[in-house]
LONUMI-119020 format. One record per residue (C-alpha): residue in three letters; y, x, z; residue number from 1. Coordinates in steps of 0.001 Angstrom, whole numbers, plus 500000, padded with zeros to 6 digits. Each point is the difference from the previous one (the first is absolute). Last residue first. Layout:
// LONUMI-119020
+--------+--------+--------+--------+-----+
! residu !  north !   east !     up ! num !
+--------+--------+--------+--------+-----+
!    ALA !      Y !      X !      Z ! NUM !
...
+--------+--------+--------+--------+-----+
This chain:
// LONUMI-119020
+--------+--------+--------+--------+-----+
! residu !  north !   east !     up ! num !
+--------+--------+--------+--------+-----+
!    UNK ! 534960 ! 483382 ! 487811 ! 232 !
!    UNK ! 496733 ! 501895 ! 499318 ! 231 !
!    UNK ! 501212 ! 502839 ! 502200 ! 230 !
!    UNK ! 500933 ! 497748 ! 502869 ! 229 !
!    UNK ! 496686 ! 498289 ! 499905 ! 228 !
!    UNK ! 498062 ! 503377 ! 499864 ! 227 !
!    UNK ! 502001 ! 501313 ! 503006 ! 226 !
!    UNK ! 499359 ! 496756 ! 501959 ! 225 !
!    UNK ! 496383 ! 500089 ! 499337 ! 224 !
!    UNK ! 499919 ! 503704 ! 500958 ! 223 !
!    UNK ! 501592 ! 499377 ! 503270 ! 222 !
!    UNK ! 497880 ! 496766 ! 500725 ! 221 !
!    UNK ! 496798 ! 502466 ! 499618 ! 220 !
!    UNK ! 501329 ! 502875 ! 502025 ! 219 !
!    UNK ! 500806 ! 497440 ! 502661 ! 218 !
!    UNK ! 496649 ! 498614 ! 499709 ! 217 !
!    UNK ! 498279 ! 503311 ! 500446 ! 216 !
!    UNK ! 502075 ! 500834 ! 502865 ! 215 !
!    UNK ! 499060 ! 496661 ! 501828 ! 214 !
!    UNK ! 496374 ! 500856 ! 499094 ! 213 !
!    UNK ! 500264 ! 503431 ! 502006 ! 212 !
!    UNK ! 501534 ! 498010 ! 502812 ! 211 !
!    UNK ! 497386 ! 497697 ! 499947 ! 210 !
!    UNK ! 497393 ! 502731 ! 499950 ! 209 !
!    UNK ! 501399 ! 501716 ! 502945 ! 208 !
!    UNK ! 500483 ! 496681 ! 501858 ! 207 !
!    UNK ! 496206 ! 499451 ! 499360 ! 206 !
!    UNK ! 499161 ! 503074 ! 501489 ! 205 !
!    UNK ! 501331 ! 499182 ! 503429 ! 204 !
!    UNK ! 497147 ! 501542 ! 502276 ! 203 !
!    UNK ! 499448 ! 502938 ! 497630 ! 202 !
!    UNK ! 503927 ! 500614 ! 499922 ! 201 !
!    UNK ! 500001 ! 500086 ! 503795 ! 200 !
!    UNK ! 497296 ! 502684 ! 499767 ! 199 !
!    UNK ! 501793 ! 501746 ! 497370 ! 198 !
!    UNK ! 499358 ! 499354 ! 496526 ! 197 !
!    UNK ! 499726 ! 502405 ! 496992 ! 196 !
!    UNK ! 500806 ! 497900 ! 497168 ! 195 !
!    UNK ! 498851 ! 500900 ! 496299 ! 194 !
!    UNK ! 501322 ! 497997 ! 497146 ! 193 !
!    UNK ! 497920 ! 499817 ! 496883 ! 192 !
!    UNK ! 500635 ! 498922 ! 496414 ! 191 !
!    UNK ! 497147 ! 499506 ! 497906 ! 190 !
!    UNK ! 500413 ! 500177 ! 496144 ! 189 !
!    UNK ! 497835 ! 498448 ! 497438 ! 188 !
!    UNK ! 498170 ! 499962 ! 496654 ! 187 !
!    UNK ! 500585 ! 503681 ! 498864 ! 186 !
!    UNK ! 499870 ! 501164 ! 503737 ! 185 !
!    UNK ! 502529 ! 501239 ! 502493 ! 184 !
!    UNK ! 498330 ! 499406 ! 503264 ! 183 !
!    UNK ! 501217 ! 500565 ! 503476 ! 182 !
!    UNK ! 503558 ! 500293 ! 499023 ! 181 !
!    UNK ! 502719 ! 500749 ! 502333 ! 180 !
!    UNK ! 501216 ! 499182 ! 503358 ! 179 !
!    UNK ! 500778 ! 501583 ! 503342 ! 178 !
!    UNK ! 500714 ! 498946 ! 503579 ! 177 !
!    UNK ! 499673 ! 501887 ! 503205 ! 176 !
!    UNK ! 500360 ! 499565 ! 503767 ! 175 !
!    UNK ! 499698 ! 496251 ! 500155 ! 174 !
!    UNK ! 500691 ! 497055 ! 502256 ! 173 !
!    UNK ! 502742 ! 501271 ! 502428 ! 172 !
!    UNK ! 502417 ! 497302 ! 499323 ! 171 !
!    UNK ! 502463 ! 502763 ! 498669 ! 170 !
!    UNK ! 497272 ! 501440 ! 498073 ! 169 !
!    UNK ! 499345 ! 496453 ! 498282 ! 168 !
!    UNK ! 503585 ! 499646 ! 498994 ! 167 !
!    UNK ! 500537 ! 503494 ! 498642 ! 166 !
!    UNK ! 496781 ! 499846 ! 497918 ! 165 !
!    UNK ! 500750 ! 496841 ! 498760 ! 164 !
!    UNK ! 503612 ! 501494 ! 498893 ! 163 !
!    UNK ! 503266 ! 498999 ! 501153 ! 162 !
!    UNK ! 500672 ! 503581 ! 500969 ! 161 !
!    UNK ! 498270 ! 502427 ! 497940 ! 160 !
!    UNK ! 496040 ! 500374 ! 499706 ! 159 !
!    UNK ! 499552 ! 498896 ! 496605 ! 158 !
!    UNK ! 496236 ! 499389 ! 499218 ! 157 !
!    UNK ! 500366 ! 496616 ! 498607 ! 156 !
!    UNK ! 502840 ! 501025 ! 497707 ! 155 !
!    UNK ! 498511 ! 503110 ! 498830 ! 154 !
!    UNK ! 496494 ! 498592 ! 499317 ! 153 !
!    UNK ! 501611 ! 497014 ! 498354 ! 152 !
!    UNK ! 501568 ! 502345 ! 497505 ! 151 !
!    UNK ! 496939 ! 501960 ! 499334 ! 150 !
!    UNK ! 497854 ! 496618 ! 499552 ! 149 !
!    UNK ! 502774 ! 499066 ! 497543 ! 148 !
!    UNK ! 499143 ! 502898 ! 497797 ! 147 !
!    UNK ! 502690 ! 501512 ! 498037 ! 146 !
!    UNK ! 498772 ! 503440 ! 498776 ! 145 !
!    UNK ! 496242 ! 498912 ! 500193 ! 144 !
!    UNK ! 500633 ! 496750 ! 498001 ! 143 !
!    UNK ! 496692 ! 499675 ! 497667 ! 142 !
!    UNK ! 497820 ! 500431 ! 503353 ! 141 !
!    UNK ! 501963 ! 497373 ! 501800 ! 140 !
!    UNK ! 497037 ! 497697 ! 500479 ! 139 !
!    UNK ! 500522 ! 496578 ! 501395 ! 138 !
!    UNK ! 500082 ! 499663 ! 503783 ! 137 !
!    UNK ! 497732 ! 499501 ! 503013 ! 136 !
!    UNK ! 501602 ! 500591 ! 503325 ! 135 !
!    UNK ! 498161 ! 501640 ! 502694 ! 134 !
!    UNK ! 501484 ! 500076 ! 503573 ! 133 !
!    UNK ! 498309 ! 502696 ! 502522 ! 132 !
!    UNK ! 500366 ! 499947 ! 503740 ! 131 !
!    UNK ! 498956 ! 502614 ! 502255 ! 130 !
!    UNK ! 499267 ! 500671 ! 503494 ! 129 !
!    UNK ! 497659 ! 502805 ! 500694 ! 128 !
!    UNK ! 497257 ! 501025 ! 502567 ! 127 !
!    UNK ! 496599 ! 501366 ! 498032 ! 126 !
!    UNK ! 497503 ! 497953 ! 498247 ! 125 !
!    UNK ! 502499 ! 497646 ! 498728 ! 124 !
!    UNK ! 499130 ! 496172 ! 500437 ! 123 !
!    UNK ! 501028 ! 497988 ! 496928 ! 122 !
!    UNK ! 501889 ! 497199 ! 499240 ! 121 !
!    UNK ! 500606 ! 498304 ! 496613 ! 120 !
!    UNK ! 502503 ! 497242 ! 499240 ! 119 !
!    UNK ! 500175 ! 498471 ! 496496 ! 118 !
!    UNK ! 503687 ! 498432 ! 499562 ! 117 !
!    UNK ! 499511 ! 497932 ! 497890 ! 116 !
!    UNK ! 497553 ! 496967 ! 499043 ! 115 !
!    UNK ! 496908 ! 499230 ! 498210 ! 114 !
!    UNK ! 497572 ! 500286 ! 502863 ! 113 !
!    UNK ! 499781 ! 503829 ! 499712 ! 112 !
!    UNK ! 498032 ! 499948 ! 496990 ! 111 !
!    UNK ! 502768 ! 498204 ! 498219 ! 110 !
!    UNK ! 502571 ! 502317 ! 501148 ! 109 !
!    UNK ! 498528 ! 502755 ! 497718 ! 108 !
!    UNK ! 501532 ! 503386 ! 501152 ! 107 !
!    UNK ! 500185 ! 503330 ! 497697 ! 106 !
!    UNK ! 502065 ! 497907 ! 497594 ! 105 !
!    UNK ! 498916 ! 499974 ! 496249 ! 104 !
!    UNK ! 502809 ! 499625 ! 497504 ! 103 !
!    UNK ! 498668 ! 500193 ! 496400 ! 102 !
!    UNK ! 499600 ! 503429 ! 498481 ! 101 !
!    UNK ! 502724 ! 502066 ! 499211 ! 100 !
!    UNK ! 500004 ! 501236 ! 496292 !  99 !
!    UNK ! 498476 ! 503596 ! 499169 !  98 !
!    UNK ! 502267 ! 502825 ! 499445 !  97 !
!    UNK ! 499868 ! 500771 ! 503890 !  96 !
!    UNK ! 496128 ! 500411 ! 499949 !  95 !
!    UNK ! 498324 ! 498132 ! 503392 !  94 !
!    UNK ! 498147 ! 497037 ! 498449 !  93 !
!    UNK ! 499125 ! 497623 ! 502531 !  92 !
!    UNK ! 496574 ! 500157 ! 502125 !  91 !
!    UNK ! 497959 ! 496821 ! 499000 !  90 !
!    UNK ! 497152 ! 502087 ! 498215 !  89 !
!    UNK ! 499676 ! 502444 ! 502727 !  88 !
!    UNK ! 499829 ! 497232 ! 502627 !  87 !
!    UNK ! 497275 ! 498147 ! 497757 !  86 !
!    UNK ! 498067 ! 503098 ! 499566 !  85 !
!    UNK ! 500014 ! 500760 ! 504125 !  84 !
!    UNK ! 499096 ! 496267 ! 500615 !  83 !
!    UNK ! 496999 ! 499869 ! 497570 !  82 !
!    UNK ! 498661 ! 503304 ! 501326 !  81 !
!    UNK ! 500058 ! 498420 ! 503682 !  80 !
!    UNK ! 498430 ! 497135 ! 498813 !  79 !
!    UNK ! 497262 ! 501844 ! 498058 !  78 !
!    UNK ! 500470 ! 500552 ! 496440 !  77 !
!    UNK ! 497097 ! 499470 ! 497419 !  76 !
!    UNK ! 501537 ! 496704 ! 499006 !  75 !
!    UNK ! 502736 ! 502135 ! 498347 !  74 !
!    UNK ! 497976 ! 500825 ! 497314 !  73 !
!    UNK ! 501914 ! 502510 ! 497471 !  72 !
!    UNK ! 502006 ! 500843 ! 503096 !  71 !
!    UNK ! 496996 ! 501636 ! 501466 !  70 !
!    UNK ! 499913 ! 502818 ! 497173 !  69 !
!    UNK ! 503670 ! 500470 ! 500614 !  68 !
!    UNK ! 499100 ! 500729 ! 503688 !  67 !
!    UNK ! 497359 ! 502478 ! 499188 !  66 !
!    UNK ! 502386 ! 502275 ! 497903 !  65 !
!    UNK ! 497575 ! 502792 ! 499890 !  64 !
!    UNK ! 500824 ! 503592 ! 500724 !  63 !
!    UNK ! 497471 ! 502548 ! 497707 !  62 !
!    UNK ! 502942 ! 501266 ! 498223 !  61 !
!    UNK ! 501409 ! 501718 ! 503273 !  60 !
!    UNK ! 497654 ! 503037 ! 500545 !  59 !
!    UNK ! 499108 ! 500570 ! 496381 !  58 !
!    UNK ! 503574 ! 499628 ! 498846 !  57 !
!    UNK ! 501595 ! 502547 ! 502587 !  56 !
!    UNK ! 498492 ! 503333 ! 499216 !  55 !
!    UNK ! 499711 ! 499913 ! 496080 !  54 !
!    UNK ! 503535 ! 498614 ! 500130 !  53 !
!    UNK ! 501438 ! 502946 ! 502150 !  52 !
!    UNK ! 498235 ! 502269 ! 497377 !  51 !
!    UNK ! 501368 ! 498341 ! 496897 !  50 !
!    UNK ! 503482 ! 500113 ! 501606 !  49 !
!    UNK ! 499916 ! 503490 ! 500534 !  48 !
!    UNK ! 499377 ! 501495 ! 503535 !  47 !
!    UNK ! 502886 ! 500848 ! 502293 !  46 !
!    UNK ! 499827 ! 496935 ! 501911 !  45 !
!    UNK ! 501444 ! 496393 ! 500856 !  44 !
!    UNK ! 498021 ! 496899 ! 499803 !  43 !
!    UNK ! 501626 ! 496720 ! 500601 !  42 !
!    UNK ! 497609 ! 496992 ! 499795 !  41 !
!    UNK ! 501660 ! 496321 ! 499639 !  40 !
!    UNK ! 498383 ! 496923 ! 501648 !  39 !
!    UNK ! 500647 ! 496261 ! 499301 !  38 !
!    UNK ! 497601 ! 499702 ! 496692 !  37 !
!    UNK ! 497475 ! 502062 ! 501867 !  36 !
!    UNK ! 499959 ! 497359 ! 503026 !  35 !
!    UNK ! 501156 ! 500227 ! 503335 !  34 !
!    UNK ! 501850 ! 496541 ! 500022 !  33 !
!    UNK ! 497005 ! 497460 ! 500301 !  32 !
!    UNK ! 497333 ! 502339 ! 501253 !  31 !
!    UNK ! 502183 ! 501077 ! 502865 !  30 !
!    UNK ! 501131 ! 496498 ! 500865 !  29 !
!    UNK ! 496310 ! 498790 ! 499964 !  28 !
!    UNK ! 499119 ! 502766 ! 502233 !  27 !
!    UNK ! 502985 ! 499226 ! 502446 !  26 !
!    UNK ! 498839 ! 496199 ! 499973 !  25 !
!    UNK ! 496356 ! 500905 ! 500736 !  24 !
!    UNK ! 501417 ! 502179 ! 503029 !  23 !
!    UNK ! 502210 ! 497153 ! 501372 !  22 !
!    UNK ! 497076 ! 497702 ! 499574 !  21 !
!    UNK ! 497518 ! 502313 ! 501836 !  20 !
!    UNK ! 502466 ! 500402 ! 502732 !  19 !
!    UNK ! 500225 ! 496096 ! 500424 !  18 !
!    UNK ! 496439 ! 499699 ! 499804 !  17 !
!    UNK ! 499535 ! 502606 ! 502816 !  16 !
!    UNK ! 502660 ! 498385 ! 502138 !  15 !
!    UNK ! 498183 ! 496504 ! 499593 !  14 !
!    UNK ! 496770 ! 501311 ! 500727 !  13 !
!    UNK ! 501173 ! 501608 ! 503142 !  12 !
!    UNK ! 501516 ! 496763 ! 501107 !  11 !
!    UNK ! 496904 ! 498072 ! 499384 !  10 !
!    UNK ! 497768 ! 502494 ! 502085 !   9 !
!    UNK ! 502622 ! 499797 ! 502864 !   8 !
!    UNK ! 499733 ! 496271 ! 499877 !   7 !
!    UNK ! 496147 ! 500145 ! 500045 !   6 !
!    UNK ! 499836 ! 502309 ! 502879 !   5 !
!    UNK ! 502373 ! 498117 ! 502185 !   4 !
!    UNK ! 497858 ! 496714 ! 499151 !   3 !
!    UNK ! 496659 ! 502042 ! 501169 !   2 !
!    UNK ! 501642 ! 500935 ! 503120 !   1 !
+--------+--------+--------+--------+-----+
């Protein structure tokens, strides 16, 4: 019994520490981003501008940007505050009139043993059979009207004869397939393929992946052939 009680106490403390960490992170995020310089006040009323100003200024002028004061001496940051500040600093420029930042893929293979692909499995809370494939690609923000991601989405998501969908449906492995951008950021794009599997498809999920990769290789080879023919 004493050992069991000790284990229970340790688990409760771990849960409490985790909850406190999340709370501190949320407070740090709020302090970093919800600052006077990032906020705008909109006042509408039939009163004169002088009257509206007289009402508003005394109420909002006392707001202090405590985060900027902290940034003058980052040694005062807690570990969580430093994490939030670094994340905000590293965020890419989002304005369309600015140059694209360097390509920064969502997945870093070196973190996963240095090789592709990266396989993640999850246990859903409700009954479902779903396969998601994610492909990191460079940003297409500067070519919205001729995005290669849009073309890939149409080709990989095609459901007609000869398509991946048709072949996998005939095999009884899936009920639906859709493709599109999961992320369309200034520094990266993430192409996503969603597959709703049947019970048999879940058992043979590797064959589903193999079929989709064969489709991708076919598109790649077709594009190379078309490019080489154009160059000639």
